[in-house]
N, C-alpha and C positions, 0 to 999 in steps of 0.2 A: 514784320521783316522791313528793313529800310528799303525804300524805293530806289534810292540812288544806288545802293549796293547791288540790288537786284538788276538794275538797269545796265550797270557796268558789267555785271556777269554775263547778261545776254548779249551785250555788244562784243564783249571779249570772245564769247563762244562763236559768234558769227564770223569774226575775223579769223579765228583759229581754224574753223571749218573751211575757210577760203584759202588757208595756207599762209595768211599774214601773221606769223608768230610774233613779230616785233610789236605790231599794234595791239594784238591780243594780249601780250604780256604787259604792256604799258597800262591797259585798261584794268588788268587784274590788280596791278600795284596800286592804281588810283582807288580801287574798290576797298582797299584795306581800311581806310580811315572812316568808312561808312558802314563797316560790318556791324550789324545790330547786336551781335552776341559773340561769345567765345567760339561757338561751333562754326559760325559763318566765317570768323576771322581765321581760324585754323584751316577751314576748307580752302580759303583763298590762298593762304600760304602754301599748302600742299600743291595746289594747282600751279603756283609760281615756281616752286622747287622742281616739280616734274618737268616743267617747260625748260627750265635751265639745264636740267639733266639731259633731256632729249636733244638739246642743242650742243651738248658736249661740254658745257660749262660746269664742271662738277664742283669747282671751288664755290661759285655762287649758289649752286644748289645746296651744298653742305651748310653755307651761311644760313640759308632760309630754314633748313631743317633743324638747325640749332636754335633759331628763334622760336620754332614750334615747341621745342623741349623746354624753353624758358617759360612758356605759357602754361604748360601742364604735363601730365603723364600721357604721352601719345606714343605707344610702342612703335607705331609706323615710322615715325621720325627716327627712333633709335635704329630700327632695322635698315632704313635707308642710309643712315650715316655709317652703319656697320658694313654695308655693301660698298659704299663710296670709299671708305678707308681701306677696305681690302683691295679695291681697284687701284688705289694709289700706292699699294704695297705697304701700307701701315697696319700690319696684322694685329699688333697689340691693341691699338685703338679700335680696330674692327671688332675684336673679341669683347672689349669693354662694353661697346654699344650694343652688340648682339646679345650679350648677357643681360643687359638692362631691358631689352625688348622681351626676352624670354621670361625675366623675372616679373615684368608688369603683365605679361599675358602668356602663361605656360602653354596655351593651345594655339599660339601663333606659329603655325607649321613652317612657313618660309623662314622665319628667324631661327627656329629650331634647326632646320636643315642646314642653313648657312653656318650656324655655330658648330654643328656636328662636323661639317667638312673641315673647318678649321681646327677643331680638337683632333680629328683623325690625322690631319697633316702634322700637327704639333706632337703626335704620338700619345695623346691622351685617349687611348682606345676605349677604355671602359666608359668614359664620359660620352665619347662619340657614339658608342653603341646604344647608350641610354637614350640619347636624343633621337638617333635614327629610329629606335623602337617606338618612340612617342610619335614621330612623323608617321610611321607605318600604321599606328592606331588611329591617327587623325585622318590619314588619306590612305586607306588600305588598298586602293586601286593603283597606287604608284609603284610600279615595279622597280624604278630606279633606286629607291630607298632600300629594297631588298637586295639589290645588287651591291650597294655600298656596304651593307652589313656583311654580305658573303665575302667581300674582299678582306674585312678585318679577320673573319674566322679562318680564311685561306692563309693569311699571314701568320696566324697562330697555329697552323697545321691542324686545325679542326676541320678536316675535309668532309666528313659527313654532314656536319652542320652547314659548312659552306656551300656544299653541293645542293642541299635542300633549298637553301635560300636563293642560289643562283637560278635554280630551275623555276622557282616561283617568280623571280624577277622577269625572265623571259616570257613566262605565260602571261603576265600582267602587262608587260610592255614589249611585245614581240618585234618591234623595229628598233629597239635600243641596242646599238652595236656593242657597247661595253658589256651588256649582259651576257652576250654570247662569248665575248673575249674572256670574261671572268670564268665562265664554264670551261673555256679551252685551257686556261691556266690550271684550274683544279684537276682536270683530267690529265694534263701534262705532268703535274707534280705527282699524280697517282700512277703514272706510267701507263695510262690508257691512251696511247698515241693516236690511234685511229679516231677515237671520239674527240680528242683535242683538236685534231686537224679539221674535223668536220665542224666543230664550233668556230674555229678561227676563219674558215671559209664563209660561214654564215655571217660572222662579224663583218668581214670585208664586203659582203654583199650590201650591207647597209652604210658602211663607212670605210671606203678604200684608203683614206688618208691617215689612218691610225698606225704609225710606224711600228710599235712594239708587237703588232700582230705578225708582221713579216719577220721580225727578229725571232719570235717564239717558234713560228713554223719552220724557220731554217735550223733552229737548234734541234728540233725533232728530227728533221731530215738527216742532219749530221749524226745524231745519236743512232739513227737507223742505217748509217753508212750509205746515204743517198746524197752525196754532195752535189750531184748534177741538179737534183731537185731544189736543194738549198740555194744554188746559184740562181736558178730560175725565179724563185719567189723573191730573193733579195734584189734581183735586177728590176722586178716589177716595183718594189718598194722604193728603190733608188730613183727610178723615173719620176716619182712623186715627191721625193725628199732628196734633192741633189746636195744638201749640206748636212746629211745625217752621218755622223762619225761611226755610229754603231752598225749601220747598214753596210758601209764600205769595209769596215773592219771584219765583219762576219763574212762578207763575200771573199775577202782576202784569205780567210781561213779555209773557206769552201774551195777556192781555187787551188790552195796548197794540197788539199785532200785529193784533188783531181790530178795533181801533178803539173798544173799550169803555173809554173813558178813566176814567169814575167807578168802575167795578169795579176797574180797575188802581190807582187811588188808594187804594180801600178796602183791597186786598190789600197794597200797600206800607205802609200805615199799620199794618197788623197785623204785618208783618215787622218793622218798626222797633220796635213795642211789645215783641216778642219779643227782638230783639237790635238795639240802637241803631246797630250798625255798618252795618246794611242801608241807612241814609240815605247813608253815604259811598259804598257800593257803587253805589247808584242814581245818585249824582252823576257817576259815571264810566261809566255804562251807556247805550249809544245808545237802548235801549228806553225807559229810565225817566228819563233826565236832565231831560226837559222837564216832568215832573210833581212833581219833588222839592219845589219850593217850594210845591206845593199841599197837601202832607200836613199842614202846620201850620194850614191855614186852617180 
């Protein structure tokens, strides 16, 4: 091992441990020309890229990861570029890099998972499921993956399969709020409202900021002709999400069911201020159609 490379690495580590990232980074860059072999060179490049990333300089981090790809087949660089491209909103490039990472290392769980999420988002459900299943085989204790699979089966209305996976998800990851939310959705879709509400409450106990939970609970209360409970849960959600068009819109519907016309008009106005499309929605909504003309008064 090159003594100079080793010394630069030690000095860099000392500065980084003391919080001096500028000096630590400069020393790592200097170490590059003294790297005794490809492994040491790539290790230095990964450290440099990670430091740029930690500092929020994702463009410089991406440049360094691309240099690593030029040196050889390092799926970690492909994975990192995939995540960086996704962060930058460049999903096509993200998929390209993540597919390369998975091609080079089929057991790269993190790359498989990120690619599965993108496939799921793009509507490639079968491909997403195949990768989620691979992730579950690689890390069987990760309940989040089972929750993701459950969501796909719920979308396909395969509720028995979805329910089984969702239950496994929360058993493996008992503090994962979305796992309980997914269970709530399944129970809601199968008209088991009491169980759905129980799961939504459990979800909120771990993450009170997830707005769809409040919306779904209000929908159940409205279906059960309990608009006062719908107003109460939506009000809690609005206090946390002051710019949520859906929460204001649903509360307007709930107020109309209670006969509180002025409050309904007030909430509909707020919904329209947030998203002008709410006026069109209301014109087609049995609850709100009759007050649409009053929001401009």
